[in-house]
N, C-alpha and C positions, 0 to 999 in steps of 0.2 A: 949623873952617869953618862958617860960617852956613848953615842950611838954606834953600834957595830954595823958591819955590812949586813949581816943576817937580819937584825932588827929593822934596819932601813928597808931591805927587800921585802920583809914580811909586811911592814907598814904600807909599802907601795901596792902590794897585791891585794891587801885587804881593802884599801881605798878604791882600787880598780873595780873589785867585786862589788862594793857598796854602790858605786856609781852605776855599773852596769845593771844591777838588780834593784836599784832604788831602796837599798837597805835603810831602815828608819831607826830612830831612837826607840829603844824598848824591844826591838826585834832580836831574835836569836841567831847567832852566828856560830855554827859548830866547827871546831878545829880538830882534825886528826893529825898527829905528828909522830913520826919516827925519828927521834934525835940520833939513833943509830944510822939511819939512811943519810941524814944530813952530813954526818961525819964520814960517809963513804962505806959504812959497814952494812950488814944484812940486818933487816928489821928484827928488833928484839935481842940483839947481841951485844951492844956496846952503848947503852944509853948515856946521856950527857946532861947533867944539871946545868952546866954553863950554856949549852945550846938551848935548853929549855927556857932559861932566863932571857936569852936574846930574843927568842921567838915571842915570849910573853911580853917583853918590852915593846916589840913592834906592834902586836896586837893592841896593847894598851894605848900606844900613841895614836893609832887610828880610832880607837874607842872614844878617846877624849874629844875628838872632833865629831863623831858620828852618833855616839850614845847607845850603840847596840849592847846586848848582853853576850859576852863571850862564853862558849860552852866547850869544854875540852874533853875529847873522847879518851877513855882509858883503853888499855890493851885487852886482849881477849881473856886474860887471867881474871879480870873483873867484868867479864861479859860485855865489854864495851860500854859500861856505865859511864856517866858523864858528870864532870865537875863543873859547877856553876854557882852563882850567888844564890843564897836562899831567897832573896827578893824575887828573882827571876823564876825560881821553882815554884813559888807561891802564886806569882802572877799568872803562870800558865798551868797551874794545877797538876804539877808533875808528881809522880810517885817517887818517894825517896827510898834509897836503899842504904844499908849500913856497911861501911868499909871505909878505910883510910888508904887512899892510893899511895903506894911506895914504888920506887923504881923497878923492882922486881915483880910487882903485882899491881898494875895500873900503868906503869910506864913513867919515864922521867918527866915528860911534859905534864901529865895529869897530876903527878906528885908535886911538881913545882906550883902549878895553878892551885892546887888544894891548899897550899900553905900561904899563898899570896893574894888570892881573891878575898874580898871582904865577906865574912860570914859564909864561907864556902860549905857546899853540901854535895851529895852524890845522888843523882837521879837515874833511874833504870833506863829510861829512854826519852827522847825529845822528837819533836817534828819542827826542825829549825827552818828558818826562812832563807838561809844561805849557808854555804860551807866551803872550807878550804881543807884540802888534803895534801899534806907535805910528807911524802914518802910512801904513797900507796897503802894507806891504813884502812881504806874503804869505809867512808863515812855516809854512804848512801842510805843506810838504814835509818839514819837520824835526820833526813831531810823531808820536808813536806813534799807531796806531789804537786806539781810536775817540776822536775829539776831541769833547768836550762844551763848547759855548759857555758863557761866563760873562758876564753883563752887569755891567760895572763901574759903580761909583757916579759915577766921573769919566769922561765920555764923549770928552773931548778933552784932550790934553796940549799947551798952547799952542794952535796951530791944527790939530794932527794928530789924526785920528780914531783911537780906541782900540778894538781888539778883543782878546779873550783866550779861552783855553780850556785845560781840563785834559784828560787822556786816561784812559780806563778799558779794562779787558780787554774783548775781544769777547764778547757773549752768544751762546752756541751752543745748539742742541738743539731749537728750535722750540716748539710750543705745550705740549708735556708737560714741558718743562724747568723745573727749579727753580733759582732764582739766589741764594737766601738760605736758611740752614739753618732759619730760623723758619718757612719756608713749607711745610716737610714736614708731611704729614698725621699723624694719630695712629698710623698703622701704616706707618712708612717702609720696613719690610722686606717688606711684602706683595708677593708675586710679581705681575709685570705682563707685558704683552705683549712686552717686550724680553728676557724670560728665555729 
């Protein structure tokens, strides 16, 4: 299958995000997509299976190199449930829900992914390690805390605005906290006020 411009652009931004956030094999990458927005329409008005296929192909090309689990967000008609491989859902102990995404209830992207991911299932929610939003579908509810925005080199896929983020553990402890081993002083065992 020939690589389209859309699939090439999607592969590029996925790889940029993976590099920026250190996305590893086995981690979750949530993808929210409005194929209507990619085509220049308003979200939810003119979905496209062809655009969904091109986006899916771009994600798969990046996944072959990195090994993450792709997670595709459905539209609000399925309460933004998520399509992913059953293996990933079991690995992360996700609560499954019963529905089959179709273009008019789930969206073209989720519908396509459900039919093309191996052993696909639907989960109610995830806490993904990173995410890409193509067309302002609002994926933030499915990201772990704390999200760190990444500016992609490609700001639009078709006519759809692109945002993306990876997540990191929360920084705790306040002004005396140390976050990297290299930041310790010469006397790391010196008694302090917390003893």
